[in-house]
N, C-alpha and C positions, 0 to 999 in steps of 0.2 A: 699635535699628536692626539690630544684629548678630543679635539673637535672632530678629528677623523673617526675615532672610535664612537663618538656620539652619533655621527652621521651613519655609520654602519649599523649601529643598534637601532636607530630610528627607521632605517630602510628595512631591516629584518622584521621589526615590529609591524610596520606598515604592510609588508608582504604577507605576514601571518594573518593580519586582520582582513586583508583583501581576500585571501584564499578561503578563510573560514566563512566569510560573508557569502561566497559563491555557493556554499552548501546549504544555505538557509533560504529556501524559496519564500517563506512567509515571515521573514524577519524573526526567526527563532520561535515560531508558534509552538512547536513541540515542547521546547524547554519552558516556555511561559505557561503552557497548558491551554492557551486559547486556540480555538479552531478557526480556520479561515471562513469568511462569510460564505463563499461559494467554494465547494470542494471540487477540485479538478481531477479527473481521471488521470490525465497525463502527468501532472506534477505531484499529486498527493497519493493516489490509489495505485496506479501502475507500478511504481517503485516497490511498494510493499508486497503486492502480488508477485512481482518478479523475484523478490528475495525469499518469500515464504510460501508461495503457492505454485508457481509455474513449473517447478521441478516435477510435480505430479499432475498438475492441472493446467498445463501450458500447451504450446504448439507441437511439442514432440510426441507424436502418437505412440512411439515405442515405450515411453515411460508414463503415459497417461493412466490415471487411476479413476475408477468409477465412471468412465465415459464422460467426464466433466472437464470442460475447458473454461477457464476463467479469463482467458485473454481475449475472447470475443463475446459480444453481447448475446447473440443468438443462443449460444450454448449455456451461458450463465443464467439466462432467463428461462430456459427450457425446463420441463419437468425432469426431475432426477430419475435415473434408471434404477438406482439401488434403493432409494427411499421413496416408495410410491406415494404420490400425492404431495410431495414436497418440492420446493424450488430452492436453488442455492441463493438466488437474488430475486426479490420481488420489488421492482422499482416503486418507490413511494411507500413501501411497507416493510420497515426493518423487522417488525415482530414476526412476519411470515417468512423472513429470509433465513434459511438454514445456515448459511455461511456465518452469520453473526452468532448463532447459537453454538456453532462448532468452535469458532475462534475464542469465544469467551467462556467456554466450559472448563470446569475444574476437574472433570472426569478424564483421566489420561486415555481411556479407551474410546472416548468420543471426541476429544479435543483435536483441533487442526491448527497448525500442522502437528502431527503426532510427535511426541517427545523423542522417539527413536529416530526421527528424520534429522534431528540436530539443526533445524532451521530457525529455531527461536520462536517463542510464543508472541502473539500480538500484545503489544503494550496496551495499557488502558487508553492512552491517547489514540492509538491506531484503531482500537475498537470504537471509540467515539467518532473518529474520522469516518470510518466505514458506515456507521449508523447514520451520520449526517448526509453522507454521499447517497446512500440508499433512500433516505427520506426525501432528498432533493431530486430523486428520479433515476439515480444510478446511470447517468449518461456516460456511455463510452465515447471516447474521442479517438480519431485517427492518430497514429503515432506522429509526434511533432515533426519528424523528418519528412513526412509525406504531406504535411499541411502547407498549402501555398501561403506565401507572405502577403 
């Protein structure tokens, strides 16, 4: 009987370990604080944009704010309509990318996403991840479902 309980406990523990490892693309990089060598749009950036930005800057034109789409490169790299002379993302130049200034701002009237959107602020890790991605050229990738194997 004890052997049966031990087998059940080990099976449950193994299942928990397996499931938790499925959610860690970079082997727990966020919790360890280390950034991936190459930042992937599909695996690292798109999920954050989806959670925190696409509600107002995604494919749904009826909810889009400031004429800015962050789900496609052409729009993300284009001059901003609201802030003349500025760009949300400047590939290779994090300092010129307004997106980084907005997500890292402490000013609630300037910060993105805005606190009243209840989408959660970018963590320090996410800010560093975006900085590295932009420094590496901010390469957008086709959605994984449409990428041939």
